[in-house]
N, C-alpha and C positions, 0 to 999 in steps of 0.2 A: 699484848705480851711483848716483853723486851727480848730481843734476840741477842744471844751471847756469842761473841766471836773470839777466837783464839788471839790473844795478844802476841804470842810468840810460840811457834811450834818447836817444842823441844821435849826432852825426857822429863824436865823439871815441872812443866805445867800439865802435860798430858792432854787428853781430849776434853772438850767442853762437856759439862754435865748433861745427862739426858733427861733428868727429872727437873721439875720446876722448883723454885726456891721454897714454895709452900710445901710441896711434897717432902723435900729434904728436911724442913723444920719439923714436919709431922713425924718423920722417921726418927728424929732425935728423941722425941717424946716417947716413942714406942721401942726404943733400943733396949736390948737386954744386957749389953756389955759396954764398958767404956771404949772398947775398940770400935764398935759400931758408931758410937757418938762421935768419936774423933774422925772417923772416915767421912761421916756426913758433914761435920763442921768443915773439913778440908774442902769438900765439894762446894759448900756454900761460899767459902772464902775465895775459891777460884772464880766465882761469878762476880766478885768485887763487893759482896755484901758482908761487912764486918760487924753487923749489929748483934751477932751472937758471940761476941768476944768474951762476955762475962761467963758464958757456959764453959769456955775453954779454961778460964782461970779457975 
């Protein structure tokens, strides 16, 4: 498993995600609102994985 470290501690980046990328992607599929999808996408992007960019568009 890849360990994620904070690139920079600040209010802009926040804490590193507590869930795995797989769990966050599963949460996107199960989300009941656009807000939930957006929050999960942000968490995925914070890990450096931008493969879900099409979902944001």
